[in-house]
C-alpha positions in Angstrom: 6.6 -21.6 -3.6 3.2 -21.8 -2.8 0.8 -20.2 -0.8 1.5 -20.9 2.6 -1.7 -22.5 4.8 -3.8 -19.7 6.0 -7.8 -20.0 6.4 -9.5 -18.5 3.4 -12.9 -17.7 2.5 -14.9 -20.6 1.0 -18.2 -19.8 -1.0 -21.2 -21.8 0.0 -23.8 -22.7 -2.3 -26.5 -25.5 -2.5 -24.2 -28.1 -3.5 -21.5 -27.5 -1.1 -18.3 -25.4 -0.6 -16.6 -24.2 -3.7 -12.7 -22.6 -3.3 -11.8 -19.7 -5.6 -8.2 -19.8 -7.3 -6.7 -16.7 -8.6 -3.8 -15.8 -10.2 -2.8 -12.0 -11.3 -0.8 -10.5 -14.0 0.1 -7.1 -12.9 1.1 -4.4 -15.5 3.5 -1.5 -13.9 4.7 1.3 -15.6 8.6 1.7 -15.1 9.4 4.9 -13.7 11.9 6.4 -16.3 12.1 9.3 -18.4 12.3 7.5 -21.6 10.4 4.5 -23.2 11.8 1.0 -23.2 13.3 1.6 -26.8 13.4 5.2 -27.7 14.1 8.1 -26.3 10.8 9.9 -26.0 9.6 11.1 -23.1 7.2 9.6 -20.9 5.9 12.4 -19.0 2.1 11.9 -18.6 -0.5 14.5 -19.8 1.2 15.8 -22.8 -0.7 16.9 -26.0 -1.6 13.6 -28.0 1.3 12.4 -30.3 3.6 14.8 -28.5 5.7 12.2 -27.1 6.4 9.8 -30.1 9.6 8.9 -31.6 10.3 7.6 -35.2 10.8 4.3 -33.3 7.5 4.5 -31.6 5.5 4.9 -34.5 7.4 2.2 -36.4 8.9 4.3 -39.4 10.7 1.5 -41.8 14.2 1.5 -40.8 13.8 2.2 -37.1 15.6 -0.1 -34.9 15.0 -0.1 -31.0 17.7 0.4 -28.5 17.2 -0.8 -25.1 16.8 1.7 -22.0 19.8 0.8 -19.3 17.3 2.6 -16.7 14.5 0.1 -17.3 16.7 -2.8 -17.2 18.0 -1.5 -13.6 14.3 -0.6 -12.4 13.1 -4.3 -13.5 16.3 -6.2 -11.2 15.3 -3.5 -8.4 11.9 -4.8 -8.4 13.0 -8.4 -9.0 15.2 -8.1 -5.8 12.6 -6.6 -3.9 10.3 -9.1 -4.5 13.1 -11.7 -3.2 13.1 -13.0 -6.4 15.6 -14.9 -9.0 17.3 -12.4 -11.6 18.5 -13.9 -14.8 21.6 -12.6 -15.9 20.5 -13.4 -19.4 17.1 -12.8 -21.0 15.7 -12.7 -24.7 13.3 -10.1 -25.9 10.7 -11.5 -28.2 7.9 -10.6 -30.7 4.9 -11.2 -29.5 2.6 -10.9 -32.8 -0.9 -9.6 -32.8 -2.8 -6.6 -34.9 -3.9 -3.8 -32.8 -4.6 -0.1 -34.3 -3.0 1.5 -31.3 0.2 -0.8 -32.1 1.9 0.7 -35.0 4.5 -2.4 -35.3 1.9 -4.8 -35.5 3.8 -6.5 -32.6 4.7 -6.5 -29.1 8.1 -6.6 -28.2 7.9 -8.7 -25.0 9.7 -11.3 -23.1 8.4 -15.1 -23.6 10.3 -18.0 -22.6 13.4 -16.0 -21.0 12.3 -13.6 -18.8 14.3 -11.0 -17.0 13.3 -12.1 -13.5 12.4 -15.4 -12.4 10.2 -17.0 -9.2 9.8 -14.8 -5.8 7.4 -14.2 -3.4 5.1 -11.5 -1.4 4.0 -11.8 1.9 0.6 -10.7 3.2 -0.8 -10.0 6.4 -4.6 -10.6 6.4 -7.3 -9.6 9.2 -6.9 -11.8 12.4 -3.1 -11.9 12.3 -3.4 -14.3 9.8 -0.3 -14.3 7.2 -0.3 -15.9 3.4 2.9 -16.1 1.0 2.1 -15.6 -2.9 4.4 -17.1 -4.9 5.8 -15.1 -8.2 6.2 -16.7 -11.5 8.1 -14.3 -13.1 8.4 -10.6 -14.1 9.1 -9.6 -17.8 9.7 -6.2 -19.6 7.6 -5.4 -22.8 6.4 -2.1 -24.2 3.0 -0.6 -23.6 0.6 0.1 -26.7 -1.1 3.5 -27.3 -4.7 4.6 -26.5 -7.5 4.7 -29.0 -10.1 7.6 -28.6 -13.7 6.7 -29.8 -15.5 9.8 -28.5 -13.8 12.7 -30.9 -15.8 12.3 -33.9 -19.1 10.3 -34.9 -17.5 8.8 -38.0 -13.5 7.9 -36.9 -11.4 6.8 -34.1 -8.4 8.7 -33.1 -5.3 7.6 -31.6 -2.5 8.8 -29.2 0.5 7.3 -29.5 2.2 9.0 -26.3 2.1 5.9 -24.3 3.2 3.7 -27.2 6.6 2.2 -26.1 6.5 2.9 -22.6 8.3 0.3 -20.3 5.8 -1.8 -18.4 7.0 -4.4 -16.0 4.5 -7.4 -16.0 4.4 -9.4 -12.8 2.9 -12.4 -12.6 1.8 -14.4 -9.6 1.3 -18.3 -9.2 -2.2 -19.5 -8.9 -1.8 -19.0 -4.9 -4.6 -16.5 -4.1 -7.5 -17.8 -2.8 -10.2 -15.0 -1.7 -10.9 -11.6 -2.9 -9.6 -10.3 0.5 -6.3 -12.2 -0.3 -6.2 -10.8 -3.9 -6.9 -6.9 -2.5 -4.1 -7.3 -0.4 -2.1 -8.7 -2.9 -2.5 -5.7 -5.3 -1.9 -3.3 -2.3 1.4 -4.9 -1.0 2.9 -5.3 -4.3 2.1 -1.4 -5.4 3.4 -0.6 -1.6 6.9 -2.5 -2.7 6.9 -0.7 -6.0 6.6 2.6 -4.8 9.3 2.1 -2.1 11.5 0.9 -4.6 10.8 3.9 -6.7 10.4 1.5 -9.7 6.8 2.4 -10.4 4.5 5.3 -9.2 1.6 2.8 -8.4 -0.8 5.6 -9.8 -3.7 3.4 -10.8 -5.9 6.2 -12.0 -3.5 7.0 -14.7 -3.2 3.5 -15.5 0.4 3.1 -14.2 -0.5 0.3 -12.2 -3.5 -2.2 -13.1 -4.0 -5.6 -13.2 -5.7 -8.6 -15.4 -7.3 -11.1 -12.9 -7.3 -14.6 -13.6 -10.3 -16.5 -11.7 -11.5 -20.2 -11.5 -13.8 -22.4 -9.1 -13.3 -25.6 -7.8 -15.2 -27.7 -5.2 -13.6 -27.6 -2.0 -10.8 -30.5 -1.5 -10.4 -31.0 -5.3 -6.8 -30.1 -6.4 -7.0 -29.7 -10.4 -7.5 -26.1 -11.1 -10.9 -25.2 -13.1 -11.2 -23.4 -16.3 -10.0 -19.9 -15.9 -11.6 -16.5 -17.1 -9.3 -13.3 -17.3 -10.8 -10.2 -16.0 -8.7 -7.7 -17.9 -7.5 -4.0 -17.3 -8.5 -3.7 -13.4 -7.1 -0.2 -12.0 -8.8 0.0 -8.6 -8.5 -2.5 -5.8 -11.9 -2.5 -4.5 -13.5 -3.1 -8.4 -10.9 -6.4 -8.3 -12.5 -7.5 -4.9 -16.1 -7.1 -6.3 -15.1 -8.7 -9.9 -13.7 -11.8 -8.2 -17.0 -12.1 -6.2 -19.2 -12.1 -9.0 -16.9 -14.2 -11.3 -16.7 -16.7 -9.0 -20.5 -17.0 -8.2 -21.3 -16.7 -12.0 -18.8 -19.8 -12.8 -20.2 -21.8 -9.6 -23.8 -21.2 -10.9 -23.0 -22.3 -14.6 -21.0 -25.6 -13.3 -24.2 -26.4 -10.8 -26.7 -25.9 -13.5 -25.0 -28.7 -15.3 -22.8 -26.3 -17.9 -19.2 -25.5 -18.4 -17.0 -22.6 -18.4 -15.4 -21.1 -21.7 -11.8 -20.0 -21.1 -12.3 -16.4 -22.4 -11.5 -12.4 -21.4 -13.8 -10.6 -19.9 -14.4 -6.6 -18.7 -15.7 -5.7 -15.0 -18.4 -3.1 -15.6 -18.3 -1.0 -12.2 -21.5 0.7 -12.7 -23.6 -3.0 -12.9 -21.1 -4.8 -10.9 -20.7 -7.5 -13.1 -18.3 -9.1 -15.5 -18.9 -9.5 -19.3 -17.6 -11.3 -22.1 -14.9 -9.5 -24.2 -13.1 -12.2 -26.2 -12.4 -15.9 -26.4 -8.9 -16.4 -24.5 -5.8 -16.4 -27.0 -2.8 -19.3 -25.7 1.1 -18.6 -26.4 0.9 -20.5 -30.2 -1.6 -17.6 -31.2 0.9 -15.1 -30.7 3.8 -16.7 -32.9 6.2 -15.7 -30.3 9.9 -15.5 -31.5 13.1 -13.8 -30.8 13.2 -10.1 -32.0 16.0 -9.8 -34.9 16.7 -6.5 -33.8 17.7 -7.0 -30.4 20.5 -9.0 -28.7 19.9 -11.0 -25.8 20.1 -9.0 -22.8 22.8 -10.1 -20.7 24.3 -8.4 -17.3 27.0 -9.5 -14.8 26.3 -10.5 -11.3 28.5 -7.8 -10.2 25.6 -5.1 -11.9 23.0 -7.1 -9.7 25.0 -6.9 -6.4 25.3 -3.0 -6.9 21.5 -2.6 -7.4 21.1 -4.7 -4.5 23.2 -3.0 -1.9 21.7 0.3 -3.2 18.0 -0.8 -2.3 15.9 1.1 0.3 14.5 -0.6 3.5 11.2 -2.0 2.3 8.0 -2.3 4.3 8.4 -5.5 5.9 11.9 -4.7 6.9 11.0 -1.1 8.1 7.8 -2.4 10.0 10.2 -5.1 12.3 12.4 -2.4 13.0 9.5 -0.2 14.5 8.5 -2.9 16.4 11.5 -3.8 18.0 12.9 -0.7 18.2 10.2 1.6 19.6 7.6 -1.1 21.1 4.9 -0.8 18.5 2.2 -3.1 17.9 2.3 -4.9 14.6 -1.4 -3.2 13.6 0.4 0.4 14.2 3.7 -0.4 12.4 1.7 -1.8 9.5 -0.6 1.3 9.3 2.7 3.1 9.2 4.6 1.5 6.8 1.8 0.9 4.2 2.5 3.9 2.2 5.8 5.1 1.9 5.0 8.7 2.8 3.6 7.7 6.1 6.7 5.8 7.2 8.8 8.7 5.9 6.5 11.1 8.1 7.2 9.2 11.1 10.8 8.6 10.7 10.9 12.3 10.2 8.8 13.0 13.5 11.3 10.4 15.2 14.4 12.1 14.2 13.1 15.1 15.9 12.6 13.6 19.1 14.8 14.1 21.9 14.7 10.5 23.3 13.5 8.5 20.9 13.5 5.3 23.0 10.8 6.9 25.4 8.7 8.7 23.0 8.9 6.6 19.5 5.4 4.5 20.6 3.9 7.9 21.7 4.8 9.4 18.7 3.3 6.6 16.2 0.0 7.2 18.4 0.1 10.9 17.5 0.8 9.9 13.9 -1.9 7.6 13.5 -4.9 8.8 15.7 -4.3 12.5 15.5 -2.6 13.4 12.7 -3.8 11.1 10.1 -7.5 10.9 11.6 -7.7 14.5 11.2 -6.2 14.3 7.5 -8.9 11.8 6.7 -11.3 13.8 8.2 -10.3 16.7 5.9 -9.7 14.9 3.1 -6.1 16.6 2.9 -3.0 14.4 1.9 -0.1 13.8 4.2 2.0 15.9 2.0 -0.1 18.8 2.7 -0.4 18.3 6.2 -0.9 21.7 8.0 0.9 20.3 11.0 4.7 19.3 9.8 6.7 16.3 11.1 8.9 18.7 13.3 6.2 20.4 14.8 4.3 17.0 15.8 7.9 16.0 17.2 8.2 19.0 19.2 4.1 18.3 20.8 5.4 14.7 21.6 8.7 16.1 23.0 6.5 18.4 25.5 4.4 15.7 26.4 7.3 13.1 26.8 9.2 15.5 29.3 6.2 16.4 31.1 5.7 20.1 30.3 2.2 19.4 28.9 -0.4 16.8 29.5 -2.0 14.8 26.7 -5.3 17.1 26.6 -3.4 20.1 26.7 -1.2 18.3 23.6 -4.7 18.0 21.9 -5.4 22.1 22.1 -2.0 22.9 21.0 -2.2 20.3 18.0 -5.2 22.5 17.2 -3.5 25.4 17.3 -0.9 24.6 15.4 -3.3 22.7 12.5 -5.3 26.2 12.2 -2.7 28.8 12.9 0.7 27.2 12.4 3.4 28.1 14.7 6.4 26.7 16.9 4.6 24.6 19.7 7.1 25.5 22.3 6.8 29.1 21.9 3.2 28.6 21.9 3.2 26.6 25.6 5.1 29.7 26.5 2.9 32.7 25.2 -0.3 31.2 26.5 0.3 29.5 29.4 -0.2 26.1 28.5 2.2 24.2 30.9 1.5 21.4 33.0 1.2 22.5 36.9 3.2 19.7 38.4 3.5 21.4 41.9 2.0 19.4 44.3 1.0 22.7 46.5 -0.6 24.2 43.5 -3.3 21.7 43.0 -3.5 20.3 46.6 -6.5 22.8 47.4 -8.4 21.6 44.3 -8.0 17.8 45.5 -9.1 18.7 48.9 -12.1 20.6 47.9 -13.2 17.8 45.5 -12.5 15.2 48.4 -14.6 17.6 51.0 -17.3 17.7 48.6 -17.8 13.9 47.6 -17.8 12.0 51.2 -20.0 9.0 49.8 -17.1 8.9 46.6 -14.7 8.7 48.9 -15.8 5.7 51.0 -16.5 4.2 47.7 -12.9 4.6 46.3 -11.6 3.0 49.7 -13.4 -0.1 49.0 -12.8 -0.1 45.3 -9.2 1.7 45.1 -9.5 1.8 41.1 -12.6 4.4 41.4 -9.7 7.1 42.3 -9.7 7.7 38.6 -13.0 9.6 38.9 -11.4 12.2 41.3 -8.1 12.4 39.0 -10.9 13.3 36.3 -12.8 15.9 38.5 -9.2 17.8 39.4 -7.8 17.5 35.6 -11.3 19.1 34.7 -11.0 21.8 37.6 -7.4 22.5 36.6 -8.3 23.1 32.8 -6.1 20.1 32.0 -3.1 21.6 33.4 -2.4 19.4 36.1 0.0 16.1 36.1 -2.4 13.3 35.9 0.3 11.2 37.5 1.1 13.9 40.2 -2.7 14.1 40.7 -3.1 10.4 41.2 -0.5 10.2 43.7 -1.5 12.7 45.9 -5.1 11.4 45.9 -3.7 7.9 46.8 -2.2 9.7 49.7 -5.3 11.6 50.8 -7.3 9.0 50.4 -5.2 6.3 52.0 -5.5 4.2 49.0 -2.3 2.0 47.9 -2.6 -0.1 44.8 -0.5 -3.5 44.8 3.1 -3.0 44.6 3.2 0.2 46.5 
């Protein structure tokens, strides 16, 4: 599986156009109550070394036992990535010393991972799309955390994270610019959150990326020497790091130098990468099957059962929103980007009297009015002062003609500030739309009489009737039914548009 053809951003320099080649290794912390090989808690924020079992601390004679829920979560993730599930996989020891890993090795998977090839489809600006291949997904244990700022003479170690299950999701080198890389991480994070297999919290380090970057002249097929940018936990920083690293490599090559394969870190304050260490190869880790763990084997029935229980994923949900409610691809994308947003919209839909009639209107209100206000106020959707049920009631009132769009905005503001049942508020505050033509006819007559010049213009150019509609709406405090006003004005002015 390789990236589908889609225009991508080239880097222009003095000697011509250059192409960036990017592959990513996403480390996603598995959502589970216990660690990969022990019963210790995975809860975040405990006192240092309070979630550590004898297995995590590598005490002599302690043997790892696989956590079945972590296996289930890895398989669910593989299914969500349209990937091959391997019914037999092997855990290996990856040997390297680091002070926050008491065993002196990491239990990981090398030649026989639990999940094989898959893919992630991305939608980019301008309606472009690209498919990024997944090379593999394997399970491994996380390391602990070193603390260097607690003492002037010593470093402290917190092993709470040690042994927590990680899914390492390795992409193929299919990503071709920073925009695609950011879209890939965002989409993958969204899929994991829909599946419930990782919470995607990058600030806590629960989702982090190692980004492999190389460059080549446009049109070349061979890959250049890559550098790995380690432990990225921000989508924006990933984009900045790729842009900087690509230009750094191009400048070196154009000056006659060569790229050293190495691991680098990104400094967000300076906006640049810096060398960390020379890059290790697989043979440096001396992989061999872990003698304390049997090969991991499960049946196709186990996989089929998990597949049958998968939730609706973003792409499927987007397609249903477009075909079922006439949403634009853009609006549907906004709604499905985060699971909470999609769930909110679905709850609004469930509260509508006529989903087919008002589904698109509901989407407009969720995206423009609600999301716009939440962003402005810096409020998360879970803490929205206007509930999905209240918003559904407002949309219902518009759809059935009880209130106009202008009145609805006033009603939304009241509900946001004070709460309450929208229908009851409309009754109590006399906010109903006036549909009785007799009640608004005098207003129409007065405006026509006061603007003879506009009347002549409208007769010559029928679309100018909109000016009259605006004046009537203003005079009626937004309570007049716009369609009724429109029809009445056309009748009075003797204007009939094509088709009437």
